[in-house]
C-alpha positions as CSV (number, residue, x, y, z in Angstrom):
1,X,-11.3,-28.2,-6.8
2,X,-12.9,-26.1,-4.0
3,X,-15.0,-23.2,-4.2
4,X,-13.6,-20.0,-5.9
5,X,-13.5,-16.8,-4.2
6,X,-16.2,-14.2,-5.7
7,X,-14.2,-11.1,-6.4
8,X,-15.4,-7.6,-7.6
9,X,-12.9,-5.0,-8.7
10,X,-13.6,-1.2,-8.1
11,X,-11.6,0.9,-10.8
12,X,-11.9,-1.7,-13.0
13,X,-11.1,0.1,-16.4
14,X,-8.0,2.0,-14.9
15,X,-4.4,1.0,-15.5
16,X,-4.0,-0.9,-12.3
17,X,-7.7,-2.1,-12.4
18,X,-7.6,-3.6,-15.6
19,X,-4.2,-5.3,-14.7
20,X,-6.0,-6.9,-11.4
21,X,-9.1,-7.9,-13.7
22,X,-7.1,-9.9,-15.8
23,X,-4.7,-11.5,-13.1
24,X,-7.9,-12.6,-11.3
25,X,-9.6,-13.9,-14.5
26,X,-6.5,-16.4,-14.9
27,X,-6.4,-17.5,-11.5
28,X,-8.0,-20.9,-10.7
29,X,-9.1,-19.9,-7.0
30,X,-10.7,-16.8,-8.0
31,X,-14.1,-15.9,-9.9
32,X,-14.5,-12.5,-11.1
33,X,-18.1,-11.5,-10.5
34,X,-18.2,-7.8,-10.8
35,X,-16.1,-5.1,-12.5
36,X,-17.2,-1.8,-11.5
37,X,-15.8,1.6,-12.6
38,X,-16.6,5.4,-12.1
39,X,-20.1,5.4,-13.8
40,X,-21.2,2.0,-11.7
41,X,-22.8,1.7,-8.7
42,X,-21.4,-0.1,-5.7
43,X,-24.7,-2.3,-5.6
44,X,-23.5,-4.3,-8.5
45,X,-21.1,-6.1,-6.0
46,X,-24.1,-6.9,-3.8
47,X,-26.1,-8.2,-6.8
48,X,-22.9,-10.6,-7.9
49,X,-22.8,-11.9,-4.2
50,X,-19.1,-10.6,-4.1
51,X,-17.3,-11.9,-1.0
52,X,-13.9,-9.8,-1.5
53,X,-13.5,-6.4,-3.4
54,X,-10.2,-5.1,-4.6
55,X,-10.3,-1.2,-4.7
56,X,-7.8,0.7,-7.1
57,X,-9.6,4.3,-6.9
58,X,-8.4,7.4,-5.5
59,X,-7.9,8.9,-2.0
60,X,-11.2,11.2,-2.8
61,X,-13.6,8.3,-3.1
62,X,-11.9,5.3,-1.0
63,X,-13.4,5.8,2.3
64,X,-16.9,6.4,1.0
65,X,-16.1,2.9,-0.9
66,X,-15.0,1.3,2.5
67,X,-18.0,2.4,4.3
68,X,-20.0,0.7,2.0
69,X,-17.8,-2.7,2.0
70,X,-18.0,-2.7,5.8
71,X,-21.6,-2.0,6.1
72,X,-22.2,-4.9,3.5
73,X,-19.9,-7.6,4.8
74,X,-17.7,-7.2,1.8
75,X,-14.1,-8.0,2.6
76,X,-11.8,-5.5,1.0
77,X,-8.2,-5.4,-0.5
78,X,-7.2,-2.0,-1.1
79,X,-4.2,-0.6,-3.0
80,X,-5.4,3.0,-3.0
81,X,-3.2,5.7,-1.5
82,X,-3.9,8.3,0.8
83,X,-4.4,6.6,4.3
84,X,-3.1,8.5,6.9
85,X,-3.5,7.4,10.5
86,X,-6.6,9.3,11.3
87,X,-8.3,7.3,8.3
88,X,-7.1,4.1,9.5
89,X,-8.4,4.9,13.0
90,X,-12.1,5.8,11.5
91,X,-12.0,2.6,9.5
92,X,-11.0,0.7,12.9
93,X,-14.2,2.4,14.3
94,X,-16.5,1.3,11.7
95,X,-15.1,-2.3,11.5
96,X,-15.7,-2.5,15.2
97,X,-19.3,-1.7,14.7
98,X,-19.8,-4.6,12.2
99,X,-18.8,-8.2,13.1
100,X,-16.0,-10.0,10.7
101,X,-15.1,-7.0,9.1
102,X,-11.6,-7.5,7.2
103,X,-9.7,-4.8,5.3
104,X,-6.2,-5.3,3.9
105,X,-4.6,-2.1,3.2
106,X,-1.1,-2.4,1.4
107,X,0.9,0.5,0.6
108,X,2.4,-1.9,-2.0
109,X,1.6,-5.3,-3.4
110,X,5.1,-5.9,-5.1
111,X,7.1,-8.6,-3.1
112,X,10.1,-6.6,-3.8
113,X,8.6,-3.6,-2.4
114,X,7.5,-5.7,0.8
115,X,11.0,-6.9,1.3
116,X,12.6,-3.3,0.7
117,X,10.4,-2.2,3.9
118,X,11.4,-5.2,5.9
119,X,15.0,-5.0,4.9
120,X,14.9,-1.1,6.0
121,X,13.5,-1.7,9.0
122,X,16.1,-4.2,10.1
123,X,19.1,-1.7,8.9
124,X,17.5,1.4,10.4
125,X,18.9,1.2,14.1
126,X,22.5,0.8,12.8
127,X,23.0,3.9,10.6
128,X,23.2,7.4,11.9
129,X,21.5,8.9,9.0
130,X,18.5,7.8,6.5
131,X,16.7,9.5,3.6
132,X,14.2,8.1,1.1
133,X,13.9,9.0,-2.6
134,X,10.7,7.4,-4.6
135,X,10.2,8.0,-8.2
136,X,6.9,7.4,-10.2
137,X,5.0,8.3,-13.3
138,X,3.6,12.0,-13.3
139,X,-0.1,10.7,-13.0
140,X,0.0,9.6,-9.7
141,X,-1.8,11.9,-7.5
142,X,0.0,12.0,-4.3
143,X,3.6,12.5,-3.0
144,X,5.0,11.3,-1.2
145,X,3.9,7.8,-2.1
146,X,1.9,5.6,0.3
147,X,5.1,3.2,0.2
148,X,7.4,5.9,0.9
149,X,5.3,7.0,3.9
150,X,4.8,3.5,5.0
151,X,8.7,2.7,4.8
152,X,9.4,6.3,6.8
153,X,7.0,4.9,9.5
154,X,8.7,1.6,9.9
155,X,12.0,3.0,9.8
156,X,10.9,5.6,12.6
157,X,9.5,2.8,14.7
158,X,12.8,0.5,14.5
159,X,14.7,3.7,15.3
160,X,12.9,4.6,18.5
161,X,15.4,6.0,21.4
162,X,18.2,7.0,18.7
163,X,19.3,10.6,17.9
164,X,17.7,12.3,14.7
165,X,19.5,12.1,11.3
166,X,22.4,14.6,11.7
167,X,21.1,17.9,9.7
168,X,22.4,21.3,9.6
169,X,20.5,22.6,7.0
170,X,18.8,26.0,7.9
171,X,15.2,25.6,8.9
172,X,14.3,28.2,5.9
173,X,15.7,25.6,3.4
174,X,13.9,22.7,4.4
175,X,11.7,22.6,1.3
176,X,14.9,21.5,-0.5
177,X,15.4,18.8,1.8
178,X,12.0,16.7,0.8
179,X,9.0,16.2,3.2
180,X,9.6,14.8,6.9
181,X,7.7,11.8,7.8
182,X,8.5,10.8,11.4
183,X,11.7,12.5,11.3
184,X,12.6,10.7,7.8
185,X,13.1,12.8,4.7
186,X,11.3,11.7,1.4
187,X,12.2,13.1,-1.9
188,X,9.8,12.7,-4.7
189,X,10.3,12.5,-8.7
190,X,7.5,12.4,-11.0
191,X,8.8,11.7,-14.4
192,X,7.5,10.3,-18.0
193,X,8.5,6.8,-18.5
194,X,8.9,5.6,-14.6
195,X,6.4,3.3,-12.8
196,X,7.3,2.8,-9.5
197,X,10.5,3.0,-7.9
198,X,12.3,3.9,-4.2
199,X,15.6,3.8,-2.7
200,X,16.3,3.8,1.1
201,X,19.7,5.4,1.4
202,X,21.4,4.9,5.1
203,X,24.7,6.3,6.2
204,X,27.1,5.9,9.0
205,X,30.7,7.1,9.3
206,X,32.8,5.7,6.3
207,X,29.7,3.8,4.8
208,X,26.5,3.8,3.0
209,X,23.5,1.0,2.3
210,X,21.2,1.5,-0.6
211,X,18.0,-0.7,-0.7
212,X,16.3,-0.1,-3.7
213,X,13.2,-1.4,-5.6
214,X,12.1,-1.0,-9.0
215,X,8.5,-2.1,-10.6
216,X,8.9,-1.8,-14.3
217,X,5.7,-3.1,-15.0
218,X,2.1,-3.2,-13.1
219,X,2.2,-6.7,-13.2
220,X,4.8,-7.1,-10.3
221,X,1.8,-6.0,-8.3
222,X,-0.7,-9.1,-9.3
223,X,1.1,-11.8,-7.0
224,X,0.6,-9.7,-4.1
225,X,-2.9,-8.9,-5.0
226,X,-3.9,-12.4,-5.4
227,X,-2.3,-13.1,-2.3
228,X,-4.3,-10.7,-0.4
229,X,-7.5,-12.0,-2.0
230,X,-6.7,-15.4,-0.8
231,X,-5.4,-14.6,2.5
232,X,-7.9,-12.0,3.8
233,X,-9.9,-14.6,5.7
234,X,-6.8,-15.0,8.1
235,X,-6.9,-11.2,9.3
236,X,-9.2,-9.5,11.7
237,X,-10.7,-5.8,11.4
238,X,-8.2,-3.4,9.6
239,X,-4.5,-4.3,8.9
240,X,-2.1,-2.1,6.8
241,X,0.6,-4.0,5.2
242,X,0.9,-6.9,3.0
243,X,3.6,-8.5,5.2
244,X,0.7,-9.2,7.7
245,X,-0.5,-12.2,5.3
246,X,3.4,-13.1,4.4
247,X,5.4,-15.5,6.1
248,X,8.1,-13.5,6.5
249,X,9.9,-14.7,9.8
250,X,10.6,-12.4,12.6
């Protein structure tokens, strides 16, 4: 067996972080060398000679964390939400000042969710209308979700040159029509009992197409997290989207 990847987890005591810790501990190619939470110093990563860190913290602290990782040459797999284009541009600037920086930001680590986004981009040019409905547990701090925003961005890219979705709604009522991301309405539900769920609904005259994905347990994200850890050496700089390290084809 080859050398194991030395992995640290930030937010290790959280719901996602604890699942990541368990997944790493049972994987033959990874070694958990640091489990860091809110009261711990990031310096623990350096003491443990961490090679890759998995960050499931929150949008308020993730940029400060990433500045530390990039400065100290630690590759990062990030599942935290809140990455606006401006934040990604800032990270690209930081990474450009440090050779061999590698950061993979994944709006979603679930295989099903990655495929949902890919299928939605394929379908987008063929339908007149499109809307997204996403639903999560009530502890989620951002709305719409990062996955929904990412899906909307990919749909908008695929629909370039097409007319906007038809909508006669009066401008003063747009609050009821959800948040528009690149021209795609997103509706957010926060409800006890849910984990992570999304529907992308397309429509044209005489037909609709719904592409739906449901994560019923946080275990659904672990395969993607482990793939990201093992494949991060194959990216350069700042990369957004797990599909960039998956052989999804054209």
